[in-house]
C-alpha positions as MATLAB code, in Angstrom:
seq = 'MSDEWDVVIAGAGIVGSACAKECAARGLRTAIVEPGEIGGGATAAGMGHIVVMSDSPGQLALTSYSQRLWQELSDSLPHSVEYERCGTIWVASDDDEMEEVHRKRALYASVGIATEVLDSCALAEAEPHLRKPLAGGLLVPSDAVLYPPCAAQYLVEEALRSGARLYARRKLKSAGAGIVRLDDGTELRASHIVNAAGADATGLLPQLPIRERKGHLVITDRYPGFVHHQLVELGYSKSAHSITTDSVAFNIQPRKTGQILIGSSRQYNAGGTAVDYQMVSAMIERARYFMPGIGALSSIRIWTGFRAATPDNLPLIGPWPEDKTLFLAAGHEGLGITTSLGTAQLLADHLVGNPTRIPIEPYLPERFVRNATHA';
ca = [
      20.661  -17.332  -16.416;
      19.618  -18.123  -12.826;
      20.134  -16.224   -9.568;
      19.501  -17.420   -5.997;
      17.717  -15.250   -3.410;
      16.061  -15.505   -0.036;
      13.302  -13.105   -1.092;
      12.161  -11.823   -4.482;
       9.701   -8.935   -4.287;
       7.423   -8.224   -7.223;
       6.729   -4.509   -7.307;
       8.524   -1.371   -6.172;
       5.540    0.692   -5.190;
       5.510    1.980   -1.635;
       4.558   -1.421   -0.156;
       7.059   -3.457   -2.153;
       9.782   -0.887   -1.486;
       9.107   -1.002    2.250;
       9.186   -4.808    2.211;
      12.495   -4.748    0.327;
      14.039   -2.334    2.818;
      12.964   -4.389    5.809;
      13.949   -7.764    4.364;
      17.366   -6.519    3.271;
      17.963   -4.842    6.646;
      17.423   -8.226    8.317;
      20.132   -9.825    6.226;
      17.885  -11.609    3.749;
      19.265  -11.774    0.206;
      16.634   -9.597   -1.443;
      15.771   -8.892   -5.079;
      13.210   -6.372   -6.319;
      11.546   -6.664   -9.722;
       9.840   -3.539  -11.078;
       8.557   -3.187  -14.656;
       8.032    0.574  -14.508;
       9.031    3.515  -12.366;
       9.872    3.061   -8.694;
       6.921    4.465   -6.809;
       4.766    4.442   -9.930;
       1.262    3.003  -10.194;
      -1.011    3.545   -7.215;
       1.856    5.029   -5.210;
       2.217    7.934   -7.628;
      -1.543    8.390   -7.603;
      -1.871    8.475   -3.820;
      -2.346   11.518   -1.607;
       0.416   10.481    0.786;
      -1.723   10.755    3.905;
      -0.206    8.969    6.930;
      -3.490    8.546    8.732;
      -4.968    6.424   11.498;
      -8.253    4.872   10.352;
     -10.697    3.108   12.618;
     -13.344    1.405   10.506;
     -12.415   -2.023   11.881;
     -10.137   -3.321   14.647;
      -7.715   -4.658   12.056;
      -7.566   -1.340   10.235;
      -7.038    0.598   13.451;
      -4.258   -1.747   14.569;
      -2.343   -1.650   11.286;
      -2.696    2.089   10.602;
      -1.740    3.133   14.135;
       1.226    0.711   14.176;
       2.384    1.947   10.781;
       2.038    5.589   11.720;
       4.345    5.040   14.685;
       6.895    3.456   12.344;
       6.729    6.485   10.033;
       7.271    8.760   13.022;
      10.348    6.757   14.031;
      11.696    6.945   10.472;
      10.829   10.603    9.866;
      14.154   12.100   10.953;
      15.960    9.913    8.408;
      13.759   10.870    5.459;
      15.328   13.168    2.860;
      13.816   16.584    2.158;
      12.410   15.307   -1.146;
       9.951   13.075    0.729;
       8.252   16.232    2.118;
       7.198   14.518    5.348;
       5.174   16.880    7.511;
       3.016   16.290   10.572;
       0.268   18.721    9.647;
      -2.424   16.701   11.424;
      -5.862   15.744   10.187;
      -9.154   17.440   10.973;
     -12.187   15.217   10.531;
     -14.850   17.779    9.689;
     -18.358   17.462   11.148;
     -21.205   19.136    9.277;
     -23.912   18.812   11.911;
     -24.728   17.642   15.436;
     -25.121   14.020   14.360;
     -21.593   14.055   12.981;
     -20.354   15.681   16.182;
     -21.577   12.555   17.967;
     -19.279   10.618   15.651;
     -16.454   13.012   16.584;
     -16.820   12.045   20.233;
     -17.071    8.339   19.423;
     -13.938    8.575   17.306;
     -12.102   10.506   20.022;
     -12.866    7.793   22.580;
     -11.788    5.030   20.226;
      -8.490    6.764   19.443;
      -7.871    7.393   23.133;
      -8.278    3.657   23.782;
      -5.163    2.982   21.669;
      -3.179    5.947   22.964;
      -3.737    8.415   20.110;
      -4.143   12.011   21.248;
      -6.917   14.068   19.680;
      -8.672   17.367   20.237;
     -12.369   18.041   19.776;
     -12.972   21.343   17.975;
     -16.222   23.222   18.288;
     -17.542   25.396   15.493;
     -15.491   28.442   16.479;
     -12.275   26.479   16.991;
     -12.688   24.819   13.605;
     -13.186   28.188   11.901;
     -10.072   29.529   13.598;
      -7.990   26.491   12.592;
      -9.189   26.573    8.959;
     -10.602   29.986    8.029;
     -11.480   28.973    4.456;
     -13.971   26.329    5.519;
     -17.596   27.366    5.115;
     -19.395   28.700    8.163;
     -21.019   27.468   10.200;
     -19.856   23.877   10.492;
     -20.519   21.936   13.668;
     -16.878   21.239   14.504;
     -14.326   18.492   14.027;
     -11.728   16.167   15.471;
      -8.060   17.155   15.223;
      -5.575   14.276   15.113;
      -2.171   15.993   15.444;
      -0.104   12.841   14.839;
      -1.297   12.395   11.255;
       1.166   13.420    8.561;
       1.588   13.794    4.826;
       4.439   12.964    2.466;
       5.257   12.710   -1.237;
       4.816    9.003   -2.042;
       7.052    8.504   -5.133;
      10.080    9.948   -3.354;
       9.286    7.924   -0.241;
       9.316    4.734   -2.331;
      12.575    5.791   -3.981;
      14.155    6.345   -0.559;
      13.030    2.922    0.677;
      14.483    1.196   -2.396;
      17.757    3.073   -2.014;
      17.945    1.918    1.612;
      17.305   -1.656    0.494;
      20.097   -1.401   -2.074;
      22.473   -0.042    0.596;
      21.709   -3.179    2.613;
      22.631   -5.406   -0.323;
      19.391   -5.792   -2.265;
      19.397   -5.890   -6.057;
      16.940   -4.105   -8.299;
      15.857   -5.704  -11.570;
      14.653   -2.464  -13.134;
      12.173   -2.359  -16.006;
      11.773   -6.120  -15.989;
       8.376   -7.773  -16.201;
       7.511  -10.991  -14.434;
       6.334  -13.702  -16.776;
       5.533  -16.103  -13.955;
       6.102  -16.556  -10.230;
       5.543  -19.573   -8.042;
       7.027  -22.761   -6.613;
      10.170  -20.839   -5.718;
      10.894  -19.661   -9.261;
      10.426  -16.203  -10.810;
      10.848  -15.859  -14.565;
      11.451  -12.453  -16.133;
      10.725  -11.239  -19.622;
      14.415  -11.209  -20.605;
      14.859  -14.884  -19.785;
      16.332  -14.379  -16.325;
      15.275  -16.977  -13.793;
      15.318  -16.099  -10.088;
      15.118  -18.852   -7.505;
      13.913  -17.844   -4.073;
      12.725  -19.326   -0.816;
      10.087  -16.596   -0.657;
       8.348  -14.711   -3.465;
       6.409  -11.619   -2.362;
       3.608  -10.393   -4.600;
       3.488   -6.654   -3.863;
       2.153   -5.628   -7.257;
      -0.867   -3.688   -5.999;
      -3.735   -3.593   -8.450;
      -1.647   -5.770  -10.798;
      -1.281   -8.539   -8.201;
      -3.961  -10.582   -9.939;
      -1.776  -10.755  -13.031;
       0.450  -13.169  -11.107;
      -2.334  -14.798   -9.117;
      -5.720  -14.420  -10.864;
      -7.715  -16.000   -8.024;
      -6.868  -13.195   -5.593;
      -9.938  -11.399   -4.177;
      -8.700   -8.006   -5.387;
     -10.619   -5.500   -7.499;
      -9.381   -2.269   -9.017;
     -10.896    1.004   -7.823;
     -10.129    4.011   -9.949;
      -9.438    7.337   -8.269;
      -8.858   10.923   -9.405;
      -6.689   13.634   -7.900;
      -6.379   17.331   -8.679;
      -3.470   19.544   -7.677;
      -3.589   23.332   -7.668;
      -1.053   26.045   -8.194;
       0.724   27.397   -5.096;
      -1.477   29.022   -2.453;
       0.564   28.990    0.777;
      -1.565   29.092    3.901;
      -4.887   28.419    2.196;
      -5.128   25.072    4.003;
      -3.233   24.142    7.185;
      -4.305   20.549    7.933;
      -5.396   17.513    5.999;
      -9.169   18.001    5.913;
     -11.506   15.039    5.560;
     -15.274   14.930    5.896;
     -16.566   12.519    8.517;
     -18.666   10.824    5.860;
     -15.479    9.792    4.033;
     -15.263    6.293    5.500;
     -18.783    5.377    4.487;
     -18.164    6.723    1.003;
     -14.732    5.154    0.609;
     -15.840    1.696    1.679;
     -18.941    1.344   -0.421;
     -18.338   -1.719   -2.574;
     -21.248   -1.193   -4.952;
     -21.317    2.468   -5.949;
     -19.071    5.207   -7.275;
     -18.435    7.942   -4.744;
     -16.730   11.240   -4.010;
     -15.746   12.778   -0.700;
     -14.150   15.966    0.617;
     -10.463   15.262    1.203;
      -7.961   18.136    0.947;
      -4.234   18.085    1.608;
      -1.766   20.974    1.985;
       1.627   20.349    0.403;
       4.933   21.813    1.532;
       5.152   23.484   -1.871;
       2.048   25.559   -1.088;
       0.011   23.511   -3.533;
      -3.269   21.871   -2.542;
      -4.153   18.295   -3.388;
      -7.868   17.716   -3.896;
      -9.549   14.328   -3.594;
     -11.159   11.998   -3.553;
     -13.122    9.702   -5.826;
     -13.665    5.958   -6.125;
     -14.992    3.988   -9.065;
     -15.329    0.298   -9.768;
     -15.421   -1.049  -13.336;
     -13.869    2.130  -14.732;
     -11.212    0.780  -17.059;
      -8.517    2.950  -18.567;
      -6.519    5.814  -17.156;
      -8.463    8.580  -18.919;
      -9.813   11.354  -16.709;
     -13.574   11.179  -16.126;
     -14.435   14.867  -16.019;
     -17.924   14.200  -14.706;
     -16.349   12.484  -11.700;
     -13.833   15.325  -11.288;
     -16.654   17.883  -11.380;
     -18.506   15.986   -8.663;
     -15.337   15.850   -6.599;
     -14.735   19.598   -6.955;
     -18.340   20.382   -6.102;
     -18.029   18.305   -2.954;
     -14.901   20.224   -2.030;
     -16.647   23.544   -2.679;
     -19.494   22.512   -0.363;
     -17.016   22.475    2.512;
     -14.560   25.082    1.239;
     -16.310   27.480   -1.182;
     -13.177   29.430   -2.103;
     -11.462   26.395   -3.544;
     -13.417   26.818   -6.760;
     -11.487   30.007   -7.525;
      -8.061   28.317   -7.317;
      -6.167   27.349  -10.445;
      -5.629   23.653  -11.024;
      -2.498   22.596  -12.887;
      -2.895   18.827  -13.160;
      -5.498   16.054  -12.944;
      -4.555   12.380  -12.902;
      -5.882    8.927  -12.105;
      -4.722    5.711  -10.502;
      -6.020    2.322   -9.461;
      -6.277    1.111   -5.873;
      -6.266   -2.601   -5.030;
      -9.376   -3.305   -2.960;
     -10.373   -6.431   -1.032;
     -13.907   -7.385    0.063;
     -13.253   -6.689    3.739;
     -11.118   -3.552    3.238;
      -8.063   -5.159    4.824;
      -4.854   -5.995    2.958;
      -3.483   -9.442    2.193;
      -0.274   -9.953    4.172;
       1.393  -13.330    4.547;
       1.624  -16.733    2.867;
      -0.632  -17.860    0.066;
      -2.011  -21.226    1.227;
      -1.743  -22.896   -2.176;
       2.009  -22.266   -2.623;
       4.389  -22.375    0.354;
       6.911  -20.124   -1.442;
       4.413  -17.396   -2.340;
       3.597  -14.493   -0.024;
       1.347  -11.467   -0.426;
       1.666   -7.803    0.448;
      -1.207   -6.376   -1.577;
      -4.811   -5.205   -1.409;
      -4.229   -2.044    0.642;
      -6.746    0.071   -1.321;
      -6.322    3.715   -0.283;
      -4.124    3.015    2.743;
      -1.001    1.591    1.145;
       1.072    4.693    1.857;
       0.175    4.658    5.538;
       0.409    0.899    6.067;
       3.493    0.148    3.959;
       5.916    0.149    6.887;
       3.628   -1.919    9.099;
       3.070   -4.389    6.275;
       6.827   -4.720    5.795;
       7.381   -5.387    9.502;
       4.637   -8.006    9.680;
       5.865   -9.750    6.552;
       9.547   -9.739    7.534;
       8.754  -10.956   11.052;
       6.723  -13.786    9.569;
       9.456  -14.736    7.097;
      12.172  -14.981    9.754;
       9.949  -16.579   12.381;
       9.793  -13.676   14.822;
       6.661  -12.759   16.777;
       4.816   -9.848   15.196;
       4.217   -6.599   17.095;
       0.519   -6.736   16.239;
      -1.473   -9.860   15.350;
      -1.049  -10.816   11.690;
      -4.156  -13.008   11.611;
      -6.640  -10.341   10.382;
      -4.556   -9.852    7.222;
      -3.623  -13.444    6.336;
      -4.714  -14.367    2.792;
      -5.993  -17.728    4.030;
      -9.137  -15.988    5.306;
     -10.482  -15.837    1.749;
      -9.400  -19.343    0.805;
     -11.042  -20.659    3.975;
     -14.234  -18.711    3.323;
     -14.376  -19.902   -0.278;
     -13.976  -23.511    0.881;
     -16.804  -23.171    3.396;
     -19.152  -21.286    1.053;
];
């Protein structure tokens, strides 16, 4: 059995779902292949932080672009997505980190993102459960949170309303040269095949420069008002982007339910989904350093997931140089929730030949093929 499509998307996580919605909305005959749950995998294991990050020009461009797209979409999101602009406070422990607050404020201002510098007293007033004294922080009011699995479900449903077809609980046996073969014998022919399989992207293309990074999350019982903003320590970026060591960082999110999501951890070479309680203990201790009272809260669930990381901490978006029919939308590491909509726009613009709203060059997969050739 063979079907003809303009685009076949492998994976219905948040990135693949966003790509499906955008491609279908542009009139492309779109198919989605998902072996598990929509919004499963890394999407279900993500915090759902819609955050602007500034560790590189490419990261700043894609996260700020994507955040604007989420803001434009927010009024259309169903209640189940739990979208809320609670803002982020980047917490500074000392005077040196306050220097980073001012640097970050200036950088955000250069791309039109409003922020507010909080001194020690203002920080304590905004978040009374933080330890005292802390030096201050940077409030980014435009940052938001949402519930990722329901966001992915919404995006798929929108794609289906625009004519897309979902091949649910079907595994890809192979994909390339314009042909996708499924485990039930179905053969899909497509002008474009989009590998949006996250940490599993290397299963279809083993030479991809993607490594799995395991993460843990803890969610508490309901404590309304205990936390008001997403709280992240300023040392988070350094910790998150280490490519050689395991790490934990203070990263706390309030949920609309009154629950509190506690992160975050990163591990390379940590196979299996089992909870590493030593890592969880380190994560909780880091949280208690900033917010001592969090240790008294009741946790109701701990789970793990795998992020897809690239060597330069930027995703792979665009054509794979070795196969003109194969495209990538993978390697987003911990920013797939934020950057899903921006990724979808860049990819769809590229597929239909439109100019992109931000340069696509920093994310093109050819950068690794080119570097490997010149090594």
